[in-house]
PABA-170458 format. One line per 10 residues: their letters; for each residue x, y, z of N, C-alpha, C. Coordinates in pm, 1 decimal. Each point is the difference from the previous one (the first is absolute). Example, Ala and Ser with C-alpha at 12.3 -4.5 7.8 and 13.67 -1.06 7.14 Angstrom:
2
AS	1319.0/-569.0/780.0/-89.0/119.0/0.0/90.0/120.0/0.0; -35.0/105.0/-72.0/82.0/119.0/6.0/-77.0/109.0/73.0
END
This chain:
231
XXXXXXXXXX	86.3/-103.5/-1.5/-95.9/97.5/-3.6/96.8/123.0/3.7; -12.6/88.9/-103.8/87.9/114.8/11.0/-70.3/135.5/40.0; -138.1/-2.1/5.4/-70.5/117.3/47.8/-118.9/-32.3/76.8; -15.8/72.7/106.2/-129.5/-48.4/80.5/-81.9/140.6/12.6; -129.7/-11.0/-41.7/-77.1/107.2/4.3/-98.5/-3.5/108.9; 1.3/81.5/118.9/-65.0/-31.5/108.9/-122.7/86.4/1.4; -133.5/-52.2/-18.6/-117.4/74.7/-1.6/-96.8/-39.0/116.5; 23.1/-99.0/66.0/-89.1/-61.4/103.5/-15.9/96.8/116.1; -104.9/19.2/38.6/-54.1/64.2/128.4/-113.1/-78.7/56.2; -31.6/3.3/133.6/-102.9/-55.1/57.1/-136.2/30.6/-74.2
XXXXXXXXXX	-103.7/-82.7/5.3/-129.9/24.4/-67.5/-61.2/135.5/59.9; -3.5/-8.8/148.0/-44.4/127.0/74.8/133.8/49.3/21.5; 16.1/140.3/-48.7/160.7/38.2/26.9/-2.8/154.0/71.5; -112.0/18.4/64.2/-7.4/130.3/60.0/6.5/-8.0/157.6; 22.6/-101.0/63.3/-9.3/-30.5/144.2/145.0/-1.3/58.7; 22.8/-3.0/121.8/117.4/-17.3/70.2/44.3/-140.2/-31.0; -102.8/-106.0/13.1/51.0/-124.7/-24.0/65.5/-23.6/-137.3; -54.9/66.9/-89.7/40.1/-31.3/-141.3/133.9/92.5/-21.4; 21.4/76.4/72.5/113.0/85.9/0.7/116.7/-96.6/37.4; -10.3/-78.2/85.7/106.9/-90.1/38.9/14.7/-127.7/-82.5
XXXXXXXXXX	-116.2/-35.0/-48.3/6.6/-109.7/-103.9/66.5/52.0/-125.9; -10.0/110.6/-40.6/51.5/53.6/-122.7/160.2/-0.1/10.3; 50.4/45.9/103.7/134.8/20.2/38.0/69.4/-151.1/4.0; -70.5/-98.6/45.4/52.0/-135.0/19.0/-2.2/-51.1/-126.3; -96.1/3.5/-77.9/10.6/-50.7/-141.1/118.0/49.2/-74.2; 10.3/136.5/2.5/101.6/68.0/-69.0/145.8/-61.1/45.3; 2.8/-2.2/133.8/148.2/-58.3/53.2/17.4/-119.3/-60.4; -84.7/-100.5/11.3/15.8/-145.5/-67.9/51.4/18.7/-138.6; -60.7/79.9/-93.8/25.7/-4.2/-132.8/136.1/79.2/-6.8; 32.9/98.0/70.4/135.7/66.8/-9.9/115.2/-101.4/49.2
XXXXXXXXXX	-28.9/-91.0/87.8/93.7/-103.5/37.2/32.5/-82.9/-118.6; -104.8/-49.9/-69.4/10.5/-69.3/-110.9/77.1/61.0/-114.5; -27.0/121.0/-20.2/71.6/67.3/-106.0/144.6/16.1/24.3; 28.3/36.3/130.7/143.8/15.9/38.8/62.9/-150.0/-26.9; -65.8/-99.9/46.6/75.5/-151.5/3.9/15.4/-19.7/-138.4; -81.5/35.7/-111.6/11.1/-26.7/-131.3/51.8/99.1/-88.5; 59.5/97.8/47.5/59.8/117.9/-62.4/-90.1/43.7/-121.8; -123.9/22.9/50.9/-110.5/35.1/-102.7/-35.4/139.3/19.1; -28.6/72.0/-107.4/-36.3/141.9/-1.8/-143.8/7.7/43.8; -21.9/89.8/85.8/-131.7/7.4/63.6/-78.6/123.8/-38.9
XXXXXXXXXX	-133.3/-18.0/-33.1/-64.7/99.7/-40.2/-132.8/11.6/94.4; -17.7/130.9/52.0/-119.1/23.8/105.4/-90.7/95.0/-49.3; -131.2/-38.2/-4.8/-113.4/109.8/-26.1/-36.4/75.2/119.4; 56.8/113.3/27.9/-53.5/80.6/95.7/-123.4/92.4/-33.2; -20.1/110.7/62.8/-129.3/75.8/-13.4/46.2/156.0/22.1; -97.3/78.1/-64.1/-19.4/148.5/13.6/-31.8/17.3/158.4; -54.1/-112.9/67.3/-34.4/24.3/129.8/100.1/38.4/98.2; 145.6/-16.2/-27.4/88.5/43.1/87.3/16.2/150.9/10.6; -68.6/72.5/-97.4/-10.1/148.3/3.6/-139.2/60.4/51.6; -81.9/-92.0/34.5/-142.1/50.2/32.4/-21.8/71.9/110.9
XXXXXXXXXX	98.7/14.2/96.3/-6.8/103.8/99.9/17.6/142.3/-20.4; 53.5/22.4/-142.2/3.7/147.0/-31.5/-132.4/48.6/-21.7; -32.9/132.7/38.2/-120.6/68.4/-34.2/15.1/119.2/-65.6; -23.1/-30.2/-140.2/14.4/111.2/-97.7/-121.7/-0.9/-95.4; -20.5/124.1/-64.7/-114.0/-17.9/-124.3/43.5/-93.4/-90.1; 122.5/-1.9/-34.9/45.7/-110.3/-80.3/150.8/-13.9/1.2; 62.0/-109.4/35.3/135.6/-11.3/12.7/65.7/-90.3/-106.8; 90.3/29.8/-76.1/70.4/-62.7/-99.2/132.4/-77.0/72.2; -4.4/-140.3/5.1/78.8/-74.9/75.7/120.7/-51.1/-98.6; 116.4/30.1/34.4/95.6/-78.3/-88.8/83.0/-74.0/114.2
XXXXXXXXXX	116.6/-70.3/-58.8/68.1/-99.3/87.4/65.6/68.2/124.6; 38.6/114.7/-21.8/52.2/78.6/115.9/-69.2/57.1/101.2; -135.1/-11.7/-20.6/-85.3/49.1/101.5/-0.4/-87.5/122.5; 28.7/56.7/112.4/-11.3/-71.0/135.5/-134.2/-77.2/20.1; 20.0/-122.4/49.7/-129.2/-76.6/32.7/-73.1/67.3/124.8; -138.5/-3.8/-17.0/-70.0/39.7/103.5/-138.0/-71.8/3.1; -0.7/-119.2/47.3/-116.4/-100.1/-12.2/-104.1/39.3/105.3; -125.2/21.8/-54.0/-98.0/47.8/81.3/-115.9/-109.0/32.5; 24.5/-123.8/-51.4/-92.8/-125.3/59.0/86.7/-117.7/42.1; -77.8/-93.8/57.6/62.0/-118.4/21.8/81.9/-68.9/-101.7
XXXXXXXXXX	-77.3/-13.9/-108.5/54.7/-51.8/-132.2/132.4/72.4/-47.8; -27.0/140.1/1.9/143.3/73.1/-44.8/109.5/-16.2/83.3; -31.1/-19.2/143.2/116.3/-29.2/76.6/60.3/-133.8/-35.8; -83.8/-111.9/-8.7/47.1/-121.1/-35.9/94.2/-2.0/-135.0; -57.7/79.4/-103.7/74.1/18.4/-114.2/138.1/75.9/28.4; 4.7/100.8/86.6/116.9/77.4/22.2/98.6/-83.9/77.3; -43.8/-94.9/96.3/109.0/-76.2/60.2/32.3/-106.7/-77.4; -83.3/-52.7/-89.2/44.6/-105.0/-110.5/105.4/60.0/-78.7; 4.3/130.8/-19.9/105.7/71.8/-88.7/139.3/2.9/84.1; -22.6/26.1/122.9/127.1/16.6/88.0/47.6/-140.4/14.8
XXXXXXXXXX	-73.4/-100.7/6.4/66.1/-133.0/19.3/58.4/-41.4/-123.7; -47.1/39.4/-116.6/61.6/-47.4/-131.3/142.9/96.5/-15.0; -2.9/114.9/52.6/129.7/81.6/-19.7/100.4/-58.6/100.8; -50.7/-72.0/116.9/102.8/-55.7/81.1/59.7/-112.6/-59.3; -87.4/-84.3/-67.0/61.4/-120.5/-82.6/91.1/45.7/-118.9; -22.9/101.4/-66.7/75.1/61.2/-93.8/134.3/49.0/53.0; 15.4/63.9/106.5/107.0/44.6/81.4/100.3/-115.7/63.4; -82.1/-86.5/65.5/71.2/-110.2/75.0/43.4/-122.4/-84.5; -88.8/-38.5/-99.0/27.6/-114.9/-99.7/33.4/26.2/-144.0; -13.9/139.7/-32.3/34.8/37.4/-135.4/-102.6/-62.5/-99.4
XXXXXXXXXX	-124.3/5.2/73.2/-111.1/-54.2/-82.3/-39.5/103.4/-124.4; -8.6/-46.8/-113.1/-49.3/92.5/-107.9/-155.4/-7.9/-1.8; -39.4/126.1/9.1/-152.1/19.1/27.1/-47.5/120.4/-81.2; -148.8/-3.3/-32.1/-56.8/122.6/-48.5/-143.3/-2.1/81.2; -12.0/112.5/44.9/-129.8/43.4/76.8/-78.6/90.2/-99.0; -133.9/-60.8/-27.2/-81.5/72.2/-104.7/-113.1/52.8/85.0; -15.1/124.9/7.8/-110.1/68.5/74.6/-118.4/30.7/-93.8; -110.7/-65.5/-0.8/-112.2/25.3/-74.3/-88.1/84.4/67.2; -73.4/92.8/-105.0/-110.0/65.8/53.4/-117.0/-95.2/7.6; -123.7/24.2/44.7/-114.0/-79.5/6.4/-16.7/-52.4/-124.6
XXXXXXXXXX	-36.4/-137.8/-4.1/-28.4/-81.4/-121.1/-123.9/-32.7/-12.1; -53.9/-1.3/-127.5/-153.7/-48.6/-18.7/-9.0/-87.2/-118.6; -85.5/-72.6/-10.4/-29.6/-72.3/-135.5/-112.3/-110.8/16.2; -49.0/-54.6/-112.0/-131.2/-80.2/-4.0/11.3/-109.7/88.3; 123.9/-65.6/39.9/20.0/-114.2/64.0/17.3/15.1/157.7; -9.0/137.2/46.2/30.2/29.7/130.5/-126.9/70.0/70.8; -14.7/-16.5/123.4/-122.9/66.5/64.4/57.3/138.1/52.5; 122.5/24.7/-18.2/44.2/125.7/74.6/47.2/94.3/-118.7; -9.2/133.6/26.7/-52.1/72.5/127.0/-146.3/-22.8/9.2; -39.0/-43.3/129.7/-156.1/-30.3/11.0/-91.3/111.3/-46.7
XXXXXXXXXX	41.5/130.6/22.9/-76.6/109.6/-26.2/-44.2/-2.7/-132.0; 68.8/-45.4/-116.0/-22.1/23.5/-124.9/-119.3/-111.3/-28.9; 18.6/-111.5/43.6/-110.0/-89.1/-11.1/-123.7/28.9/62.7; 14.0/65.5/121.2/-118.7/41.0/76.3/-73.9/106.9/-88.5; 80.2/99.2/-51.2/-52.7/108.7/-89.3/-89.4/-66.1/-117.9; 85.5/-96.3/-66.0/-63.3/-55.8/-121.8/-138.6/-57.3/48.7; -4.7/-79.4/103.1/-115.4/-76.2/45.8/-120.8/101.8/27.6; 34.2/110.7/53.3/-88.5/94.0/37.0/-56.9/67.5/-129.1; 94.8/38.5/-96.6/-41.2/58.1/-118.7/-100.2/-72.5/-78.0; 27.7/-133.3/-17.3/-90.3/-102.8/-70.5/-139.1/-9.9/56.5
XXXXXXXXXX	-8.4/25.1/147.6/-124.3/4.7/61.4/-69.1/133.5/9.5; 82.3/105.3/-47.4/-46.4/138.9/0.9/-28.5/50.1/146.5; 82.4/-56.7/97.3/16.2/55.6/124.6/103.7/106.0/22.4; -38.0/79.1/123.5/98.6/107.7/28.1/135.2/-53.7/20.3; 96.6/73.4/-44.5/140.0/-34.4/13.6/62.8/108.9/89.7; 49.9/-54.4/130.0/53.2/109.3/82.2/152.7/-1.9/0.0; 52.6/113.4/-11.3/162.0/-1.9/1.4/34.8/100.1/113.4; 123.8/-24.8/47.7/36.0/80.4/121.9/84.2/125.4/-30.0; -24.6/113.5/49.9/86.9/111.0/-18.9/65.6/42.4/121.2; 132.3/-22.0/-9.5/91.8/25.4/105.3/41.2/145.1/18.3
XXXXXXXXXX	68.9/36.7/113.8/60.6/147.3/24.6/81.5/31.5/-121.6; 57.8/-88.0/-55.0/92.2/40.6/-115.7/-56.7/-47.7/-128.6; -129.3/-22.1/-13.9/-70.5/-13.9/-118.5/-41.4/-156.2/-21.9; -55.2/-41.6/-126.1/-28.5/-132.7/-25.0/114.2/-93.4/4.2; 0.9/-108.6/42.1/109.4/-110.4/-10.6/45.5/-8.8/-145.6; 120.6/11.8/-26.5/60.2/-13.7/-151.1/73.3/-113.2/-7.3; -24.9/-99.8/-81.1/84.8/-117.7/-19.9/72.2/6.3/-130.3; 119.3/-56.5/-27.4/66.4/-26.5/-115.8/-36.0/-149.6/-23.3; -113.6/-20.8/-73.6/-38.8/-125.0/-38.9/75.2/-67.5/-110.6; 52.7/-112.9/22.8/73.1/-73.2/-114.0/-59.1/-117.8/-18.0
XXXXXXXXXX	-24.5/-18.3/-153.9/-57.2/-123.2/-35.8/90.0/-111.2/10.4; -44.0/-117.7/43.5/72.3/-123.2/14.1/97.4/-40.3/-122.2; -50.3/26.1/-111.1/77.5/-23.6/-121.6/131.2/74.0/-10.3; -13.8/120.3/52.9/120.2/99.4/22.3/92.4/-41.1/100.5; -55.3/-40.7/92.1/101.0/-51.7/120.1/62.4/-134.1/-46.7; -75.9/-93.4/-58.4/66.3/-104.5/-55.3/107.1/32.3/-108.0; -28.0/86.7/-103.7/103.6/32.4/-76.7/125.0/51.2/59.8; -15.8/91.3/102.1/116.7/69.2/78.1/74.9/-117.4/59.4; -67.2/-95.8/64.4/86.8/-93.7/66.9/69.2/-87.0/-87.2; -59.0/-40.5/-128.3/61.8/-83.4/-97.6/129.4/70.3/-54.4
XXXXXXXXXX	-10.2/131.8/-41.6/110.1/82.1/-42.7/106.7/-8.1/103.2; -36.9/17.9/125.3/99.4/18.6/110.0/85.7/-145.4/17.1; -56.9/-109.4/-20.0/43.9/-126.5/2.7/94.9/-18.4/-116.2; -26.8/42.8/-112.1/57.9/-23.7/-135.7/130.2/98.6/5.7; -11.0/126.1/69.8/112.4/86.1/16.4/91.9/-25.0/102.7; -42.2/-60.0/107.9/89.7/-37.7/95.8/29.7/136.6/85.7; -97.7/83.0/21.2/22.8/108.6/69.4/-0.8/-13.4/154.2; 90.8/63.0/70.9/14.5/-21.2/149.3/-42.4/135.1/68.6; -22.6/-3.4/143.0/-47.6/114.2/48.8/-131.3/29.7/25.0; -67.6/110.7/-28.7/-139.0/44.9/28.5/-56.8/69.1/-117.6
XXXXXXXXXX	-129.2/-37.2/-26.8/-57.8/54.4/-121.0/-145.8/34.2/65.7; -52.6/116.2/-26.7/-144.8/37.9/28.7/-72.8/-4.8/-150.4; -115.8/-71.3/13.1/-86.9/-33.6/-103.4/-121.1/57.2/7.6; -58.0/91.1/-103.9/-135.6/40.0/-8.3/-29.9/82.9/-113.2; -113.8/66.4/-19.9/-33.8/71.4/-103.9/47.9/132.1/1.5; 29.9/59.3/117.1/26.0/139.7/17.7/-122.0/96.7/-11.2; -103.9/-60.8/-13.8/-124.7/66.2/4.5/-93.6/-40.1/130.2; -54.5/112.2/76.2/-75.2/-34.4/109.6/-144.8/23.7/-52.9; -88.4/-90.1/36.6/-134.9/4.3/-22.8/-87.8/-3.9/130.0; -93.2/83.5/13.9/-69.7/-2.6/143.3/-109.0/-115.6/-10.6
XXXXXXXXXX	-43.4/-41.7/116.6/-106.7/-89.2/11.9/-121.3/68.5/-55.7; -33.6/137.1/14.0/-113.0/50.5/-52.9/14.7/5.0/-155.1; 114.2/15.4/-70.2/18.8/-7.1/-139.4/-28.7/-165.3/-45.0; 36.6/-89.6/74.6/-25.3/-135.5/-37.1/-148.3/-14.7/-2.7; -79.1/31.0/96.8/-141.6/-3.7/8.5/-61.6/70.1/-96.9; 45.4/128.9/-44.9/-73.3/47.7/-113.2/20.5/-69.2/-121.1; 113.3/-53.7/-20.9/43.3/-82.8/-129.1/-81.7/-115.9/-0.7; -18.6/-76.3/98.9/-100.2/-110.2/16.3/-137.5/15.6/-34.5; -47.5/111.7/60.1/-121.5/43.4/-18.5/-52.4/31.1/-154.3; 106.3/65.6/-63.5/-6.4/38.9/-133.3/-3.6/-139.8/-90.4
XXXXXXXXXX	112.0/-81.9/32.7/11.3/-125.4/-81.1/-100.6/-92.6/5.1; -69.6/14.2/110.3/-120.9/-100.1/7.0/-129.7/58.6/-5.9; 0.0/114.8/-42.7/-123.7/94.3/-13.7/-93.2/-11.1/110.8; 51.4/15.4/114.9/-62.5/-18.3/131.5/-76.8/125.5/34.1; -97.2/-8.3/85.6/-70.0/110.3/46.6/47.4/25.9/150.8; 111.6/-50.1/39.5/49.3/3.0/140.3/37.8/139.7/26.2; -28.5/45.7/120.3/35.5/134.2/46.6/146.1/-10.5/67.5; 92.3/93.7/-16.9/129.5/6.4/67.5/-30.6/90.1/129.0; 40.3/-49.1/118.7/-20.5/64.9/136.7/135.3/9.5/67.7; 45.0/112.8/36.3/124.1/12.9/54.5/-9.8/15.1/155.7
XXXXXXXXXX	71.3/-95.7/62.3/-9.6/17.5/151.1/129.1/42.7/69.5; 4.8/111.3/67.1/111.2/74.0/59.8/79.5/-99.3/121.2; 101.0/-5.9/-5.4/77.9/-65.1/99.1/111.3/73.1/51.0; -6.4/17.6/146.6/88.4/87.2/55.3/134.2/-56.3/24.6; 67.9/-52.9/-112.4/138.0/-50.9/15.1/71.0/28.6/-123.0; 136.0/-24.9/-7.5/73.0/21.0/-129.0/16.6/-146.4/-60.4; 32.4/5.5/-137.8/15.1/-124.9/-75.3/129.2/11.9/-69.9; 77.7/-98.4/-24.8/127.3/9.5/-71.0/-30.1/-26.7/-147.2; 12.2/101.5/-81.6/-13.4/5.4/-144.9/128.2/-26.5/-82.9; 22.6/-123.6/-12.3/134.6/-35.1/-57.8/11.1/-35.6/-154.0
XXXXXXXXXX	80.3/70.3/-77.9/14.0/-33.5/-121.2/141.0/-31.6/-21.8; 10.9/-117.5/-89.0/140.3/-73.3/-3.5/81.7/58.7/-111.2; 107.8/43.1/16.4/102.1/54.0/-105.3/74.3/-123.7/-48.4; -38.4/-26.4/-118.9/55.8/-117.6/-66.7/117.9/24.9/-103.0; 54.8/130.3/13.9/106.4/25.1/-94.2/109.3/-88.6/-25.9; 59.2/-40.6/137.8/97.6/-102.7/-0.8/-23.8/-131.1/-78.4; -127.9/-42.2/28.0/-36.5/-125.8/-68.4/-3.2/30.7/-156.3; -38.9/114.7/-31.6/-31.5/23.6/-141.0/153.2/7.4/-60.4; 89.6/64.9/59.0/133.6/6.7/-36.1/85.6/-116.8/-9.4; -19.3/-95.2/101.6/81.7/-133.0/3.4/-79.8/-104.5/-77.8
XXXXXXXXXX	-120.5/3.8/7.3/-69.2/-116.3/-77.5/-60.5/34.5/-127.4; -34.4/136.3/-31.9/-68.6/26.1/-121.7/-134.6/-23.7/22.7; -54.8/-5.2/126.2/-131.7/-39.6/27.2/-80.3/137.9/36.3; -122.8/-12.0/-43.6/-102.5/101.2/33.1/-149.2/-75.5/-10.3; -74.2/58.6/77.7/-142.4/-73.7/15.1/-73.0/43.9/-147.8; -81.2/-118.7/-41.8/-78.9/17.5/-121.3/-144.3/8.0/23.4; -41.6/-31.4/123.3/-146.8/-7.0/14.3/-54.9/143.7/82.1; -82.6/67.3/-48.1/-49.8/125.3/59.8/-117.4/-52.0/98.3; -13.6/88.4/96.8/-105.5/-41.9/102.8/-132.1/-3.6/-70.0; -26.3/78.0/-101.1/-127.7/-19.9/-82.3/-4.6/-130.1/-69.5
XXXXXXXXXX	103.2/-51.6/-60.6/1.3/-124.1/-69.8/-24.5/-113.6/105.6; 79.5/9.5/115.6/-4.2/-96.7/97.1/-147.6/-16.9/62.5; -59.2/105.0/24.3/-151.0/-1.8/50.0/-99.2/-48.0/-102.5; 37.1/34.6/-126.4/-82.0/-64.1/-112.2/17.8/-158.3/9.7; 111.8/-42.7/15.2/13.3/-145.1/31.0/-69.3/-64.9/103.9; 14.2/80.5/116.1/-88.9/-58.1/124.2/-132.1/1.8/-34.0; -48.8/110.3/-58.5/-162.5/-2.3/-30.2/-39.7/-115.4/-87.8; 84.5/-49.3/-100.3/-20.0/-93.4/-85.6/7.1/-126.2/67.6; 100.2/-17.7/80.4/10.3/-114.5/68.3/-113.2/-37.7/103.4; -62.1/98.6/42.8/-89.1/1.9/110.7/-149.1/-9.7/-61.0
X	-0.6/20.1/-122.5/-144.0/-16.6/-78.8/-53.1/-120.9/-4.1
END
C-alpha cells in the first residue's frame, strides 16, 4: 500500500464520545502508515475555523485554527496528531480541509434537504438570522471534492490544502433557490438569533496552483441535481 486516504469518522460525530473515537481511529491508521512507510492523506474540515465570527471570512492555509464546535475541535486535534507523526516519524502526509460537502447520495447538510422537503409541500421555510447576518456556507459538490482528492493523490502533494468554491451562499439564498426551482408557494420566514455565526469561505488558490484544480459545479447546478434526485 503506497497511499492511505483516511475519510472515516464515527456515524454520530458531534458528541464528546465520538470526539475520542475519531482520534483513536486516526491513531490506529497513523501507526499503520508509519509501519508501512505509506503516504497519509487526511480529510479535515472548514470546521477548524468555525469559531471565527465575521460577516464572511476567507480562510487560507495560514489562518490560525479556531474551532467553534466539538466536531471542529476533534478535526483540529486530529491535525495536531498528524503533524506530530510528520515531525517524529517523518511521515509524508497531506491534510485536505474541505468546506461543507453536499450531493445526491448524502443527507448532509441536513438543512438543504429540510428546505427541499418543505418547498415540495408548500410549507413555510424558516431561516435563522444571526447578529452578523444569515449563515453563509461555502457549499462544495461531492464531485468537486472527489476530483480534488484524486488530483492530490496523483500529484503527491504534501502539507495542507484548503478546498472550496470560494463563494459563500446564505441559507436564505438556498431556500429562495429551492422555492424557485420547485415552483413552490412556500413563504420564507427569518428568525432572529442573538448569537454570532462563523461564515467561512475557503481560499483554494494553493490547490488551484499546485493541482490545477477548480470546482466545476455551481450551487445552482448542484441544487438542480438534488431537486431532480428527490423528485
